[in-house]
N, C-alpha and C positions, 0 to 999 in steps of 0.2 A: 514359538519356543525354539524351533529348529534353526530359524534364522538367527536368533539371538546367539545360540550356541555356535553357529558357523562363524559369526563375527568374532566372538570370543577366541575361537580357535585360530582364525586367520589374521587377526589384527594384534599388533603389539602396542599397548597403550603407553609405552615408555614410562614416563613418571606420572601419568594421568591415572585416575582411578575409575575403573568400570562400574557403573552404577547397577544395582541388581535389577533383574528383569521384573517388569510389572505386568499385570493383566491388562489387556486392552481390548477394545471392541474391534473385531475384524472388519466391520462395516464402515468404520470411520478412521480417518487419518489420525495417527498419534506418533508419539516418540517411541521408537522401537530400541534404540540403543543410545547410550550416553556415557561418555567419558569426561571426567572433571579434572581440571588442573588448577592449582593455586592461582588466585586473581579472578576466579569465576570464568574461566574459560571452558567451554564445552564443545566437544565434538559430538554432533547429533546426527543420527539416522532417523528419519521420520517417513511417515506414509504408511503403506501396507506391505505385507509380505510379497516380495518379488516386484515391487513398484513403490518408488519413493525418492527421496532426496537425502542428501548429506552436506553439512555446512558447519561452519564454527560460529558459536554464539558467546556473547558476553553481555551480562546485565539483561538477558533475555532478548537480545537483539543480534540480528545476523551481522557479522563483520567480515565475511568471506563471501566468495562466489558460491552460489547454490548449484550443486551439481545433481542431475537427475539420472536415476537408473531404472531399467525395466527388465533386468534379468541379472541373476547372480552368478558370477564367474570370476576367474582369476583376475581379470582386468579390473573389475569392480573392487576387489580388495586392494589391488595395487594402487589405485586412485585414492581410496580411503586411507591407506597407510602413508601415502605421500602427504596427505593433509594432516595426519597426525604428527608426522615428523616435522612438518612445517611449524606446527604450534609448539612443539618441543624446542625447535631451533629459534624460536622468538620472533618469527614472521609476523604474527598478528599482535605483538606486545603493545605496538603504538598505534594500532588501527582504532579510529574513533567509531563509536556506535553512531546511529542516525541521531539520537538525541544530543549527543556531544557535538555533532556536526551543526545541528540547528542552533544550539546554544552559542558556538563559536561565530556562526554567520550572523546571528542577531546582535552580538556584542560588537563584532567588527563594524556593522552598519549602523550601530546605535539605534536599532528598532525597538519599538514598544509593541507588546502583544495586545491585540483587541479581541481576539476569540479564544475559545478553549474547545476541548474534544466534545463536551456535552452540547455546546451550542452548534458546532459543526454537524454533529450527528442529527440534531433536531431539524436543522436547516435542510440537510440533505434528504432525510426521510420524508419530510414534508413535500419537497419537490418531487421525489419519486413517486409519491401517492397521489399528488394532486395535478402535477404538470410535467410528467416525465418527458415530453418532447419540447420543452422549452429550451432555447438556445442558451449555452453557458460558454464560459471561457475562463481560464484561470492560469496564473504564473506561479511556480514554485520559487522558493528562495534561492535555488541553486541554478536556476535558468538565466542565462544572459539575454537571450532573445525574447522579445514580447510577442506572444501569440497574435496573429492578425485575422483570425478566422474563429467563427462559433462552431460548436458541435453540441451534442447532447449528452446527459449523464450515461445513457444506455449505449451510446456510440462510443464511449471511452472505456476500452477493455481494461485499463490499469486502474480506474477510479475506485472500484470496490475494494482493492488491495492496497490502496494508499494510505500512508500516515498523514491524516489532515493537518498535522502540525507543521508540515512543510509548505503549505499553501501561504503564499505572500498576499495575494488578493484573487478574489473569485467574482466574475461579473455574470449577471443574469439579465437577459433581454426581457423586455416587458410584454413582447407579443410572440404568439405562435402562428405560423402559417399552415394552414391545412388545405390540401388540394383534394378536390373530388373528381373522379373520372366520370364523364357524362357520355361518352360515346366516341367512336373511332374518328368522326368528322368534326367534333368539337374540341376546343381546347379545354384542359381541366379548369374547374371553377376554384378559384383560391379564395379562402376565407381567412381574414386577419382576426385572431382572437386575442383581446387585451387582458393581460394578467397582472396589471400593475396594483389594483386594489387588493387582489388576492395576495400578492407578494407582500405588500405593506401589513397585511393582517398577520402574516407569518412572522414577519420581522417583530411586530408588536408582541406577538404571543410569546415568542422565545427571547425577547430582549436582544435581537441581533443588531448591531450597529451597522450602518450602511450610509453610503452617499449616492446621490442621484447623478447620473452622467446624461445630460441633456443632449448632447451631440450624438450618442449612440442610442439614446432612450433605453436606458437600463440602470441597474443598480450595482454598486461595487461594494462588496464586503471585504474589508481588509483583515487578514490574519495578522499581518505586522504593517506598521507604518512608522 
């Protein structure tokens, strides 16, 4: 409550309307402060008291840089006020949301959607639970360069926070290599585990469209094509 009062005291919402304070669980991240403008623009402060982020949202999607803060001081209020004034001055008026950028890219390239959020969610959860170490690779709609290496889902620090709607294609290798340490004087023993049949069962269970890449011995799931 004190942080909300401090924000009300130190920030000028200009033509925006400060939303009433709402109760929130101190143990979980939540929206702590919200200024709303015509056109569904929001200045949002989220997180916990004395630790969080502030940014601009439209249609429930971030359209500005996300700023982090770890203490409350005059510099924090200056940074927040600058962003509020930028909204007032029209800086974000023509900023596209991620969904709008996706639609524009798909239309520009005449792409057709092959996947949806439900299918992506089912596929990724199955991989995480059954074969988290399997090599993967993907390209987003906005990347120009094509990835030339494989990695794992748990080795990708951005994956859990990514909107799956931006994935143009997703590759899954059919095999996992497991190395077993057998002693200082001996080379590790490498075992190749074939996951092709298991992957095919997942694709069939969740009606996932796929193509087989014989050169790389893996499957390609197209988000768009």
